[in-house]
N, CA, C and O of each residue as an XYZ file, in Angstrom:
544
protein
N     120.197    127.186    124.837
C     121.095    126.746    123.792
C     122.281    127.708    123.747
O     122.137    128.900    124.015
N     123.442    127.181    123.408
C     124.644    128.008    123.384
C     125.514    127.641    122.195
O     125.242    126.683    121.472
N     126.572    128.432    122.010
C     127.537    128.119    120.963
C     128.106    126.730    121.186
O     128.336    126.309    122.320
N     128.325    126.040    120.104
C     128.940    124.718    120.154
C     130.448    124.892    120.046
O     130.916    125.706    119.250
N     131.201    124.158    120.815
C     132.652    124.231    120.762
C     133.204    122.915    120.233
O     132.640    121.847    120.470
N     134.318    123.010    119.512
C     135.000    121.802    119.062
C     135.525    121.073    120.290
O     136.061    121.685    121.214
N     135.366    119.788    120.283
C     135.867    118.940    121.345
C     136.591    117.783    120.674
O     136.123    117.265    119.660
N     137.708    117.379    121.216
C     138.465    116.287    120.604
C     137.685    114.978    120.547
O     138.069    114.061    119.821
N     136.602    114.883    121.300
C     135.781    113.670    121.210
C     135.145    113.540    119.821
O     134.711    112.455    119.435
N     135.090    114.654    119.070
C     134.552    114.615    117.713
C     135.606    114.189    116.688
O     135.266    113.871    115.549
N     136.874    114.179    117.082
C     137.963    113.923    116.134
C     137.946    112.489    115.626
O     137.766    111.535    116.384
N     138.139    112.371    114.323
C     138.250    111.051    113.690
C     139.700    110.669    113.472
O     140.014    109.492    113.297
N     140.592    111.660    113.480
C     141.983    111.402    113.137
C     142.232    111.513    111.643
O     143.353    111.320    111.173
N     141.181    111.826    110.904
C     141.288    112.052    109.458
C     141.213    113.564    109.287
O     140.144    114.162    109.411
N     142.353    114.171    109.002
C     142.478    115.627    109.053
C     141.401    116.367    108.273
O     140.776    117.281    108.812
N     141.173    116.002    107.041
C     140.191    116.696    106.187
C     138.790    116.595    106.787
O     138.051    117.580    106.800
N     138.428    115.447    107.270
C     137.096    115.255    107.864
C     136.967    116.091    109.135
O     135.945    116.744    109.349
N     137.995    116.074    109.976
C     137.950    116.870    111.208
C     137.887    118.367    110.899
O     137.151    119.102    111.557
N     138.644    118.820    109.914
C     138.593    120.239    109.531
C     137.202    120.622    109.033
O     136.698    121.700    109.348
N     136.589    119.742    108.262
C     135.226    119.994    107.776
C     134.242    120.060    108.938
O     133.346    120.905    108.946
N     134.402    119.182    109.909
C     133.499    119.193    111.068
C     133.641    120.490    111.850
O     132.656    121.024    112.359
N     134.857    120.991    111.946
C     135.075    122.280    112.618
C     134.364    123.393    111.848
O     133.819    124.320    112.446
N     134.376    123.294    110.533
C     133.672    124.278    109.703
C     132.168    124.200    109.961
O     131.505    125.235    110.038
N     131.624    122.999    110.096
C     130.198    122.859    110.393
C     129.864    123.496    111.741
O     128.825    124.140    111.878
N     130.720    123.324    112.717
C     130.498    123.954    114.023
C     130.458    125.470    113.876
O     129.638    126.134    114.509
N     131.336    126.016    113.045
C     131.326    127.472    112.820
C     130.006    127.918    112.189
O     129.474    128.966    112.556
N     129.473    127.142    111.250
C     128.197    127.484    110.618
C     127.069    127.396    111.649
O     126.195    128.262    111.690
N     127.090    126.365    112.469
C     126.073    126.219    113.517
C     126.125    127.416    114.467
O     125.088    127.961    114.845
N     127.323    127.816    114.845
C     127.461    128.960    115.749
C     126.999    130.255    115.089
O     126.425    131.118    115.753
N     127.241    130.395    113.801
C     126.762    131.585    113.090
C     125.230    131.616    113.102
O     124.630    132.668    113.323
N     124.610    130.474    112.867
C     123.144    130.402    112.918
C     122.659    130.776    114.310
O     121.696    131.531    114.450
N     123.314    130.257    115.336
C     122.941    130.580    116.709
C     122.995    132.087    116.945
O     122.051    132.673    117.474
N     124.105    132.708    116.549
C     124.250    134.158    116.759
C     123.186    134.938    115.980
O     122.666    135.940    116.472
N     122.868    134.485    114.785
C     121.852    135.173    113.981
C     120.479    135.074    114.642
O     119.729    136.050    114.678
N     120.158    133.900    115.160
C     118.855    133.704    115.802
C     118.770    134.535    117.082
O     117.776    135.222    117.317
N     119.806    134.471    117.898
C     119.805    135.195    119.168
C     119.694    136.699    118.947
O     118.936    137.384    119.634
N     120.453    137.203    117.984
C     120.437    138.644    117.742
C     119.169    139.085    117.005
O     118.719    140.222    117.152
N     118.604    138.178    116.216
C     117.448    138.533    115.392
C     117.807    139.507    114.288
O     116.935    140.069    113.626
N     119.107    139.698    114.097
C     119.573    140.673    113.104
C     120.227    139.964    111.927
O     121.440    139.760    111.893
N     119.415    139.608    110.996
C     119.932    139.045    109.754
C     118.916    139.337    108.671
O     117.720    139.476    108.929
N     119.413    139.424    107.471
C     118.505    139.655    106.354
C     118.563    138.458    105.414
O     119.252    137.471    105.673
N     117.835    138.569    104.337
C     117.725    137.458    103.400
C     119.088    137.038    102.861
O     119.338    135.846    102.685
N     119.973    137.996    102.596
C     121.294    137.643    102.063
C     122.127    136.895    103.109
O     122.876    135.983    102.759
N     122.004    137.268    104.391
C     122.695    136.534    105.461
C     122.189    135.091    105.521
O     122.964    134.141    105.632
N     120.878    134.963    105.446
C     120.261    133.641    105.503
C     120.716    132.792    104.320
O     121.066    131.624    104.487
N     120.710    133.383    103.122
C     121.165    132.640    101.943
C     122.623    132.237    102.065
O     123.009    131.152    101.632
N     123.437    133.113    102.655
C     124.854    132.782    102.845
C     125.005    131.540    103.727
O     125.813    130.658    103.438
N     124.222    131.484    104.799
C     124.275    130.324    105.691
C     123.813    129.071    104.957
O     124.449    128.022    105.063
N     122.712    129.168    104.216
C     122.222    128.005    103.471
C     123.224    127.563    102.414
O     123.421    126.366    102.205
N     123.854    128.517    101.752
C     124.875    128.171    100.762
C     126.069    127.489    101.422
O     126.640    126.554    100.859
N     126.451    127.953    102.615
C     127.539    127.305    103.355
C     127.181    125.869    103.694
O     128.002    124.963    103.550
N     125.956    125.669    104.143
C     125.510    124.307    104.448
C     125.489    123.444    103.191
O     125.920    122.291    103.215
N     124.991    124.002    102.101
C     124.943    123.255    100.838
C     126.326    122.873    100.355
O     126.545    121.744     99.917
N     127.259    123.806    100.433
C     128.644    123.530    100.038
C     129.263    122.480    100.951
O     129.963    121.572    100.502
N     128.989    122.628    102.232
C     129.492    121.649    103.206
C     128.994    120.254    102.858
O     129.772    119.303    102.780
N     127.689    120.148    102.651
C     127.090    118.848    102.362
C     127.737    118.227    101.129
O     128.138    117.063    101.155
N     127.837    118.988    100.068
C     128.372    118.459     98.816
C     129.828    118.021     98.958
O     130.164    116.872     98.670
N     130.680    118.924     99.396
C     132.116    118.640     99.446
C     132.478    117.629    100.537
O     133.245    116.696    100.302
N     131.923    117.826    101.713
C     132.281    116.951    102.830
C     131.801    115.527    102.606
O     132.567    114.579    102.780
N     130.561    115.371    102.228
C     130.038    114.030    102.028
C     130.750    113.323    100.882
O     131.023    112.125    100.959
N     131.047    114.057     99.831
C     131.783    113.464     98.709
C     133.143    112.942     99.182
O     133.538    111.824     98.851
N     133.850    113.762     99.957
C     135.160    113.333    100.454
C     135.026    112.093    101.331
O     135.755    111.119    101.145
N     134.097    112.125    102.286
C     133.916    110.974    103.180
C     133.576    109.716    102.393
O     134.115    108.643    102.665
N     132.687    109.847    101.423
C     132.244    108.679    100.675
C     133.365    108.097     99.807
O     133.474    106.878     99.671
N     134.187    108.956     99.227
C     135.350    108.471     98.464
C     136.342    107.807     99.419
O     136.889    106.747     99.118
N     136.568    108.439    100.569
C     137.480    107.869    101.560
C     137.008    106.477    101.972
O     137.801    105.539    102.046
N     135.708    106.354    102.237
C     135.166    105.052    102.645
C     135.348    104.010    101.544
O     135.692    102.862    101.824
N     135.118    104.405    100.307
C     135.282    103.491     99.175
C     136.745    103.067     99.028
O     137.040    101.878     98.906
N     137.652    104.034     99.040
C     139.081    103.744     98.871
C     139.631    102.855     99.985
O     140.570    102.088     99.773
N     139.042    102.967    101.159
C     139.532    102.205    102.302
C     138.677    100.987    102.631
O     138.864    100.357    103.672
N     137.736    100.653    101.741
C     136.860     99.482    101.924
C     136.172     99.495    103.286
O     136.130     98.485    103.988
N     135.638    100.650    103.640
C     134.945    100.798    104.917
C     133.690     99.928    104.912
O     132.860    100.061    104.013
N     133.533     99.048    105.889
C     132.436     98.067    105.843
C     131.029     98.634    106.050
O     130.060     98.009    105.619
N     130.886     99.784    106.689
C     129.556    100.346    106.956
C     129.219    101.490    106.015
O     128.431    102.373    106.356
N     129.812    101.473    104.841
C     129.680    102.573    103.885
C     128.219    102.829    103.496
O     127.782    103.980    103.495
N     127.470    101.795    103.170
C     126.088    101.979    102.703
C     125.221    102.669    103.755
O     124.457    103.578    103.430
N     125.336    102.244    105.005
C     124.549    102.861    106.080
C     124.971    104.316    106.294
O     124.137    105.188    106.541
N     126.261    104.556    106.195
C     126.794    105.902    106.380
C     126.268    106.827    105.280
O     125.879    107.964    105.549
N     126.260    106.335    104.053
C     125.750    107.133    102.926
C     124.267    107.425    103.103
O     123.817    108.524    102.778
N     123.499    106.467    103.609
C     122.074    106.713    103.868
C     121.899    107.846    104.871
O     120.987    108.660    104.722
N     122.737    107.913    105.869
C     122.680    108.991    106.846
C     122.988    110.331    106.171
O     122.341    111.338    106.459
N     123.973    110.338    105.277
C     124.287    111.549    104.512
C     123.089    111.980    103.665
O     122.771    113.166    103.588
N     122.438    111.022    103.039
C     121.285    111.345    102.183
C     120.141    111.942    102.989
O     119.478    112.871    102.527
N     119.902    111.420    104.185
C     118.844    111.977    105.045
C     119.168    113.418    105.432
O     118.290    114.280    105.427
N     120.438    113.675    105.769
C     120.849    115.033    106.122
C     120.683    115.963    104.930
O     120.137    117.057    105.069
N     121.142    115.547    103.776
C     121.045    116.366    102.554
C     119.605    116.698    102.224
O     119.291    117.823    101.836
N     118.736    115.723    102.377
C     117.310    115.941    102.098
C     116.732    116.985    103.056
O     115.970    117.860    102.645
N     117.094    116.885    104.312
C     116.606    117.844    105.318
C     117.121    119.257    105.018
O     116.366    120.225    105.105
N     118.397    119.371    104.666
C     118.975    120.686    104.370
C     118.312    121.294    103.137
O     118.020    122.490    103.119
N     118.074    120.487    102.111
C     117.466    121.028    100.889
C     116.004    121.409    101.096
O     115.449    122.176    100.310
N     115.374    120.883    102.146
C     113.964    121.190    102.415
C     113.782    122.333    103.417
O     112.655    122.642    103.804
N     114.877    122.959    103.835
C     114.758    124.040    104.810
C     113.900    125.178    104.269
O     113.926    125.494    103.080
N     113.151    125.773    105.165
C     112.350    126.949    104.838
C     113.295    128.045    104.362
O     114.240    128.403    105.064
N     113.046    128.562    103.199
C     113.936    129.572    102.617
C     113.632    130.981    103.123
O     114.191    131.952    102.612
N     112.764    131.105    104.109
C     112.397    132.433    104.570
C     113.093    132.904    105.826
O     113.405    134.088    105.949
N     113.349    131.990    106.777
C     113.937    132.444    108.031
C     114.578    131.296    108.792
O     114.269    130.124    108.578
N     115.474    131.670    109.681
C     116.141    130.696    110.536
C     115.261    130.420    111.750
O     114.557    131.301    112.243
N     115.319    129.188    112.213
C     114.520    128.826    113.385
C     115.352    128.019    114.361
O     116.405    127.482    114.017
N     114.860    127.947    115.572
C     115.483    127.100    116.586
C     115.444    125.643    116.121
O     116.352    124.875    116.436
N     114.406    125.253    115.376
C     114.326    123.883    114.865
C     115.506    123.550    113.967
O     116.057    122.451    114.040
N     115.895    124.496    113.120
C     117.051    124.279    112.245
C     118.304    124.116    113.094
O     119.095    123.197    112.880
N     118.477    125.006    114.053
C     119.639    124.937    114.927
C     119.649    123.627    115.712
O     120.693    122.987    115.832
N     118.512    123.230    116.239
C     118.418    121.974    116.991
C     118.759    120.784    116.108
O     119.488    119.884    116.526
N     118.233    120.779    114.886
C     118.529    119.698    113.953
C     120.032    119.596    113.714
O     120.592    118.500    113.748
N     120.688    120.729    113.473
C     122.129    120.728    113.205
C     122.925    120.259    114.421
O     123.902    119.524    114.281
N     122.511    120.681    115.603
C     123.220    120.249    116.813
C     123.028    118.755    117.057
O     123.969    118.064    117.446
N     121.823    118.257    116.833
C     121.586    116.820    116.985
C     122.428    116.051    115.965
O     123.014    115.016    116.285
N     122.482    116.565    114.738
C     123.321    115.944    113.707
C     124.773    115.897    114.190
O     125.438    114.865    114.092
N     125.241    117.004    114.700
C     126.619    117.081    115.173
C     126.866    116.023    116.244
O     127.857    115.295    116.189
N     125.974    115.944    117.201
C     126.178    115.036    118.320
C     125.988    113.575    117.945
O     126.672    112.708    118.491
N     125.083    113.285    117.033
C     124.846    111.885    116.692
C     125.706    111.419    115.526
O     126.405    110.411    115.634
N     125.659    112.134    114.427
C     126.404    111.661    113.258
C     127.912    111.791    113.466
O     128.648    110.820    113.293
N     128.362    112.961    113.829
C     129.802    113.172    113.954
C     130.370    112.392    115.140
O     131.366    111.683    115.000
N     129.738    112.523    116.297
C     130.290    111.905    117.501
C     130.099    110.391    117.541
O     130.832    109.701    118.249
N     129.133    109.866    116.798
C     128.886    108.422    116.833
C     129.275    107.775    115.503
O     130.162    106.922    115.456
N     128.612    108.185    114.433
C     128.814    107.534    113.130
C     130.208    107.818    112.575
O     130.920    106.895    112.179
N     130.599    109.099    112.547
C     131.921    109.427    112.007
C     133.047    108.972    112.926
O     134.163    108.735    112.463
N     132.774    108.848    114.210
C     133.831    108.359    115.107
C     134.218    106.935    114.736
O     135.350    106.514    114.973
N     133.278    106.192    114.153
C     133.594    104.842    113.696
C     134.599    104.882    112.540
O     135.420    103.977    112.395
N     134.528    105.943    111.713
C     135.533    106.107    110.660
C     136.917    106.242    111.291
O     137.892    105.668    110.805
N     136.989    107.005    112.373
C     138.262    107.186    113.056
C     138.790    105.887    113.638
O     139.980    105.589    113.534
N     137.905    105.118    114.248
C     138.324    103.829    114.811
C     138.786    102.888    113.697
O     139.789    102.187    113.837
N     138.047    102.885    112.601
C     138.414    102.059    111.447
C     139.756    102.505    110.881
O     140.617    101.677    110.585
N     139.934    103.834    110.729
C     141.190    104.376    110.211
C     142.361    103.977    111.108
O     143.415    103.569    110.620
N     142.166    104.097    112.419
C     143.227    103.752    113.368
C     143.611    102.276    113.233
O     144.791    101.926    113.208
N     142.602    101.431    113.149
C     142.857     99.987    112.998
C     143.616     99.701    111.706
O     144.580     98.934    111.696
N     143.169    100.328    110.610
C     143.841    100.125    109.315
C     145.251    100.699    109.325
O     146.163    100.111    108.742
N     145.437    101.829    109.974
C     146.763    102.457    110.033
C     147.740    101.547    110.778
O     148.919    101.477    110.431
N     147.254    100.869    111.778
C     148.105     99.928    112.527
C     148.628     98.826    111.609
O     149.719     98.294    111.811
N     147.833     98.497    110.604
C     148.233     97.471    109.637
C     148.857     98.074    108.382
O     149.240     97.354    107.460
N     148.956     99.435    108.357
C     149.586    100.102    107.218
C     148.751    100.092    105.963
O     149.299    100.111    104.861
N     147.417    100.063    106.100
C     146.539     99.938    104.941
C     145.573    101.097    104.760
O     144.589    100.957    104.034
N     145.816    102.220    105.385
C     144.896    103.347    105.254
C     145.336    104.232    104.079
O     146.526    104.451    103.855
N     144.351    104.725    103.346
C     144.598    105.591    102.195
C     143.968    106.941    102.483
O     142.837    107.001    102.967
N     144.672    108.017    102.199
C     144.098    109.368    102.362
C     144.135    109.825    103.803
O     143.925    109.045    104.732
N     144.403    111.087    103.966
C     144.473    111.678    105.305
C     143.749    112.942    105.225
O     143.647    113.659    106.221
C-alpha cells in the first residue's frame, strides 16, 4: 500500500467537492504514514478521527444540498452511500489505526469518488451546457 495521489480522474468539476476530496486524500495519506511509522499516540489518532468526522459532516452536507438544489436524479441512492460511510466511520475502533481502516478509506475513494461522485460531475456538465447548474 502507498500514499494516494490526487488524479484528475477523481474531479467532478465542482470546485468545493473536488477540494474536499483532496482533503480526504490528505487524511488517508496521514493515516498511511502513521501506520507505517507506528509512531502515533492517542491524540494523533483522535485528530485523524476528528478530521474524518468533520469531513463527513461538512462534505456530505454540501453534496446533499448541491444535489437537492440541482434536482440530481440519483440523490436518494447517493445519500444512502453517504450514510453507510458515516456509520462505518462512527464505528471505528477508538484505540488504534489499522490497515483495515486504511483499506476501507481507499476503497471508498476509488468507488464512491471515482464512480458515484463522478456522476455528479457528468450531471453538472450536462446541466451547465443548458445553463441550469447552481453552486460551484
